[in-house]
C-alpha positions in Angstrom: 80.5 65.2 -119.2 78.6 63.6 -116.3 78.5 65.1 -112.9 77.8 63.3 -109.6 77.0 65.1 -106.3 77.4 62.9 -103.2 75.8 64.5 -100.2 75.7 63.2 -96.7 72.5 64.3 -94.9 72.9 67.3 -92.7 73.1 67.1 -88.9 70.4 64.8 -87.4 68.9 64.9 -83.9 69.6 62.4 -81.2 67.1 64.1 -78.9 64.6 61.2 -78.8 66.8 58.1 -78.3 63.8 55.8 -78.5 63.2 56.7 -82.2 64.4 54.0 -84.6 67.5 55.3 -86.5 65.6 55.6 -89.8 63.1 58.0 -88.2 65.6 60.4 -86.7 64.8 64.0 -87.9 67.2 66.8 -88.5 68.6 68.8 -85.7 68.2 72.6 -85.8 71.8 72.9 -87.1 70.9 70.5 -90.0 67.8 72.5 -90.8 70.0 75.6 -91.1 72.7 73.9 -93.2 70.5 72.3 -95.8 69.2 75.5 -97.4 72.7 76.9 -97.5 73.8 73.9 -99.5 70.8 74.4 -101.8 71.8 78.1 -102.4 75.4 77.0 -103.1 74.2 74.4 -105.7 71.8 76.9 -107.3 74.4 79.7 -107.4 77.1 77.4 -108.9 74.6 75.9 -111.4 74.9 72.4 -109.9 71.2 71.6 -110.1 70.8 67.9 -110.5 68.6 66.3 -113.1 68.0 63.3 -110.9 68.2 63.0 -107.1 68.4 59.6 -105.4 67.5 59.9 -101.7 67.6 57.4 -98.9 64.2 56.9 -97.3 65.5 57.9 -93.8 63.7 60.9 -92.3 67.0 62.9 -92.1 67.9 62.4 -95.7 64.4 63.2 -96.9 64.3 66.4 -94.8 67.8 67.4 -96.0 66.7 67.0 -99.6 63.3 68.9 -99.1 65.1 71.9 -97.6 67.7 72.0 -100.4 65.0 71.7 -103.1 63.3 74.8 -101.8 66.2 76.8 -103.1 65.6 75.7 -106.8 63.3 77.3 -109.2 62.3 74.0 -110.7 62.2 70.7 -108.8 64.5 67.9 -110.3 63.2 64.3 -110.6 63.5 62.6 -107.2 63.6 58.9 -106.4 63.3 57.9 -102.8 65.1 54.5 -102.5 65.0 52.4 -99.4 68.1 50.5 -100.7 70.1 53.7 -100.1 69.5 53.6 -96.4 72.9 52.8 -94.8 74.0 51.4 -98.2 77.7 50.5 -98.8 79.7 52.0 -101.6 79.0 49.1 -104.0 75.2 49.3 -103.4 75.3 53.1 -104.0 77.3 52.6 -107.2 74.7 50.1 -108.4 71.9 52.5 -107.9 73.8 55.3 -109.8 74.5 52.9 -112.7 70.8 52.4 -113.2 70.2 56.1 -113.8 68.9 57.1 -117.2 71.3 58.5 -119.8 69.3 61.7 -120.0 70.4 62.6 -116.4 73.7 64.4 -116.8 73.9 65.5 -113.2 72.9 63.1 -110.4 72.8 63.8 -106.7 72.8 61.1 -104.1 71.6 62.0 -100.6 72.7 59.3 -98.2 74.7 58.1 -95.3 78.2 57.3 -94.0 80.2 55.2 -94.2 79.0 54.3 -97.7 79.2 57.8 -99.2 82.7 58.4 -97.9 83.8 55.0 -99.2 82.4 55.6 -102.6 83.8 59.2 -102.8 87.3 57.9 -102.1 86.9 54.9 -104.4 85.8 57.1 -107.4 88.9 59.4 -107.2 91.1 59.4 -110.2 92.4 63.0 -110.1 91.3 66.4 -109.1 91.8 68.4 -106.0 94.2 66.4 -103.8 93.6 68.7 -100.8 89.9 68.0 -101.1 90.6 64.2 -101.3 92.7 64.4 -98.1 89.9 66.2 -96.3 87.3 63.7 -97.6 89.4 60.8 -96.5 89.8 62.3 -93.0 86.1 63.0 -92.5 82.9 63.2 -94.5 80.9 65.3 -92.1 77.1 65.7 -92.0 76.3 68.0 -94.9 79.5 67.1 -96.7 79.3 67.3 -100.5 81.7 65.7 -102.9 81.4 66.9 -106.5 82.8 64.6 -109.3 82.9 64.8 -113.1 83.2 61.7 -115.3 84.0 61.4 -119.0 81.4 58.6 -119.6 78.4 58.3 -121.9 76.2 56.3 -119.6 75.9 56.0 -115.9 76.3 52.2 -116.3 79.9 53.0 -117.3 80.8 54.5 -113.9 83.6 52.6 -112.1 86.0 53.0 -109.3 88.9 55.3 -110.1 87.0 57.0 -112.9 86.1 60.4 -111.6 87.7 63.8 -111.2 87.0 65.4 -107.8 86.0 68.9 -108.6 85.4 70.0 -105.0 84.7 68.7 -101.5 83.0 71.0 -99.1 81.2 71.0 -95.7 78.5 73.3 -94.5 81.1 75.3 -92.4 82.8 76.2 -95.7 79.7 78.1 -96.7 79.8 80.5 -93.8 
């Protein structure tokens, strides 16, 4: 069983409007939410084997704060093609993952993550799907399981949505 964790970066700062979008850091709220997500992942034994992270400042910071909650750091790939990627591009990056990685996490951006999360749905928690369709907030996490042998077999309508949560659900 393969598991995919789709995580939108936590809340970013708009304080310095002159900064290019890719360089925007996390806001204080985002710096508080990321460790809580890491604790949730650790406590629910959802530690990824491989993490694919957009090269944007806010996604890198989100991942680094989550990773502090793990005893051992997973393999991480920072990928500039994930910056503002659409659903198809994210899926292509996942499909290239090694077979040895049973759990993959993607730390990226909307609207691509939300589009992919909706496209992958082929069962699971309908209430979570409805929440996910309505809004994929910053810090939103969609957890999917797939009955595939290789990541290259991942397709639309092939996943079971196990859970969708936002940082406010962790309070």
